[in-house]
C-alpha positions in Angstrom: 86.0 167.3 113.1 89.4 169.1 111.7 91.4 165.8 113.4 89.0 163.7 111.9 89.5 165.0 108.1 93.7 165.2 109.2 93.2 161.3 110.0 90.9 160.8 106.7 92.6 163.2 103.7 94.3 159.8 102.0 90.8 158.5 102.1 88.9 161.5 101.1 91.0 161.9 97.8 91.3 158.8 96.8 87.3 158.4 97.2 86.7 161.6 95.1 89.1 160.0 92.6 87.1 156.4 92.9 83.7 158.0 91.9 85.1 160.2 89.4 86.6 156.8 88.4 83.5 154.5 88.4 81.5 157.4 86.9 83.6 157.6 84.1 84.0 153.8 83.8 79.7 153.9 83.2 80.2 156.2 80.6 83.2 154.1 78.8 85.4 157.0 78.9 88.9 156.3 78.3 89.4 159.3 80.5 88.9 156.8 83.5 92.0 155.1 83.1 94.0 158.9 83.7 91.8 159.3 86.8 92.8 155.8 88.2 96.3 156.0 87.7 96.1 158.8 89.9 93.8 156.6 92.4 96.2 153.3 92.1 99.0 156.0 92.8 97.8 157.2 96.0 96.2 154.3 97.1 99.6 152.8 97.7 100.4 154.9 100.4 96.3 154.6 101.9 96.4 150.6 101.4 100.2 150.6 103.4 99.1 152.6 106.3 96.2 150.4 106.7 97.9 146.9 106.2 96.3 146.1 103.7 99.2 144.7 102.2 97.4 142.7 99.2 95.2 146.0 98.1 98.5 148.2 98.1 100.3 145.5 96.1 97.8 145.0 94.3 97.8 148.5 93.7 101.2 148.2 91.7 99.1 145.5 89.0 96.3 148.1 88.6 98.9 150.9 87.2 100.5 148.7 84.8 96.6 147.8 83.9 95.5 151.7 83.9 98.3 151.6 81.0 97.3 148.9 79.1 93.5 149.6 79.4 94.3 152.9 77.7 96.1 152.0 74.9 94.0 148.8 74.6 90.9 151.4 74.3 92.8 154.0 72.4 94.9 151.0 69.6 93.8 148.0 70.9 90.9 147.4 68.1 92.0 145.3 65.0 89.9 148.2 62.7 91.4 151.0 64.2 88.1 152.1 65.9 87.7 152.1 69.6 87.6 149.0 71.3 83.6 147.9 71.3 82.2 146.4 74.4 81.6 142.8 74.1 80.8 139.5 76.1 83.6 137.4 78.0 84.9 134.5 75.8 83.3 131.2 77.2 86.3 129.5 76.6 88.5 131.6 78.9 85.6 131.4 81.9 87.4 128.3 83.2 91.2 129.5 82.9 90.5 132.4 84.8 88.4 131.0 87.4 91.4 128.4 87.7 93.8 131.8 87.5 91.6 133.0 90.5 91.1 130.7 92.8 95.4 129.6 92.4 96.0 133.5 92.8 93.7 133.6 96.0 95.3 130.9 97.5 99.1 132.2 97.5 98.1 135.5 98.5 96.3 134.3 101.1 99.1 132.1 101.9 101.6 135.5 101.5 99.3 137.5 103.8 99.2 134.5 106.5 103.1 133.7 106.4 104.8 137.2 105.9 102.6 139.6 107.1 100.6 140.6 110.5 97.5 140.7 108.4 94.3 140.3 110.4 92.2 140.1 107.1 94.2 137.5 104.9 91.0 135.8 103.7 89.4 138.3 102.3 91.5 141.0 101.4 93.4 137.9 99.5 90.1 137.4 97.8 89.0 140.9 96.6 92.7 140.9 95.0 92.7 137.8 93.4 89.4 138.5 91.7 90.5 142.7 90.6 93.5 141.0 88.9 90.4 139.2 86.5 88.5 142.1 87.0 90.6 145.2 85.4 91.8 142.9 82.7 88.4 142.3 81.7 87.6 146.0 81.9 90.9 146.6 79.7 89.1 144.3 77.4 85.8 146.0 78.0 84.2 142.8 78.5 80.0 143.5 79.7 80.6 141.0 81.9 83.3 142.5 83.9 80.5 144.3 86.0 79.7 141.2 88.1 83.7 140.6 88.6 83.3 144.2 90.5 79.8 143.2 91.8 81.4 140.5 94.2 84.7 142.9 94.7 82.8 145.6 95.9 80.4 143.8 98.2 83.6 142.4 100.3 85.6 145.3 100.3 82.6 147.6 101.7 82.6 145.7 104.9 86.3 145.0 104.8 87.4 148.8 104.4 84.4 149.6 106.8 86.3 147.2 109.1 89.5 149.0 108.7 88.4 151.9 109.5 88.7 153.7 106.0 85.1 154.9 106.5 85.3 156.8 103.1 86.4 154.7 100.8 84.0 151.8 102.5 80.9 154.0 101.6 82.5 154.5 98.4 82.4 150.8 97.6 78.8 151.0 99.0 78.0 153.1 95.9 79.8 150.9 94.0 77.2 148.1 94.0 75.0 150.1 92.9 76.8 151.5 89.7 78.1 148.5 88.8 74.3 147.2 88.5 73.6 150.0 86.8 76.6 150.2 84.7 76.3 146.5 83.5 72.5 147.7 82.5 74.0 150.8 80.5 76.8 148.8 79.1 74.5 145.9 77.5 72.5 149.1 75.9 75.7 150.5 75.0 76.6 147.0 73.2 73.5 146.6 71.3 73.8 149.8 70.1 76.9 149.6 68.5 75.5 146.2 67.1 
């Protein structure tokens, strides 16, 4: 048991931080960005050790987006009020789908060409979709929850496969919380209107 915990301590710590993060996101609390920053910093080490190179690289993007998201939630509204929950603009749907496809293809090619990744398709998919997901979260778009549901389902299976059991279980829980979170944010958005 001690050996197992010693081998998985980073997985456990990032899982606890991830649980705190998603619960703060569910509550639409600005503190999720602070917890997220620490989680991503530790995630860089974890994913590199496990050969999830796209996820590792994604953590650097997440670090910058946690700073941006925090600023956007606190100072990003024109009225100087906290940023409201709103719908993803329809005019952005097609451009963002194109960006997801292009980023997915580029990351897949990079993983196949320059790494020893044995999961390039799934690793590049979750990374590409997460780029849009964190951006949509920073803008408090309600539909960001749908993006995370897709990411969480694939990541759950991927992490079990890569022997990151605690984090994989967390992503299974993320699916449930994302579904409930969508309903919660929708209710909060309607109440604010």
